[in-house]
N, C-alpha and C positions, 0 to 999 in steps of 0.2 A: 552562541547562538541554539535553539531549541528549534527543532525539523520535527515531522511526523509519518512516520513509513505506514503507507498502506497498502506495502506490496504482498506482504501476509496475511493481508486482514481476518482471511476465512481462517486461516491455522491458528494464526498466531494474536491476532488483533490488533489495532493500533499500535506501533511501535513507537513512544517518545526519544527521541535520540539527543543527547546534550553534543557528545563530545564527538565533533567530526571531524575528519583527517585536513578535509578543507573545506572551506566554507564558499557556499555555491555563489556565482554571481548574478545569474539570471534558473529562470524555471526550469530551462532546456536543458540544463547543465546534470549528469548523474552526481549524486553521491556517495561518499565512500563512509561507509561507518561500521562501529565492531558494536556488536548489543553485549551486553556484563555477561550473561550468561554463555557468551560465545568465546571462542577463541579462534575464530575467523571473520576475516572480512569481509562486509560486502557491501552490492554497491546497488543502488536503486536509480532506476534511472527517470527523468522529464514522464510525471503524471501519477508515479509510485510516491513521490514523499512530498511534504507540504508544510508552508510557513506556520499556519495556524491549527489547533484542533478543530476548529469549526471547519475549514476545509478538508481535512480529512475524513471528518465523521461524515459531512456529503459525499463524499466519493464514495465509503466504503461500502453507506448507505445506496447510490446509483448501484455499485457492486453488487451488489445481495439483490436489487431488484429485477438486475438483469439475469442472474444465475437462477432466477426463480421461473423467470419466463422461459429460460435456455430450456428447465426443467420441463418445465409444462409442457413447450413443443416435443420433448424427446416424447413425454408420456403419451402426445395424442399420437405419435408415429407410430408406437406400441399397440394402440388399442389396435382392434379387426373388427 
């Protein structure tokens, strides 16, 4: 089963994972996975992983828009 991780969407992009240690029964369960380039096991909680690439891209876009809005608010507070 393939899932898509958005936990590190800003730094690593959306990560595709095929090899899960345990298949999640529902979306509220955390998933444990190991990236190909890493020797460590990582965990993504609910909302940080998705069943489809479209869902993952939608979440990443929402994260991007939220981040831009937060940065705009921060810039407004710096202005004198």
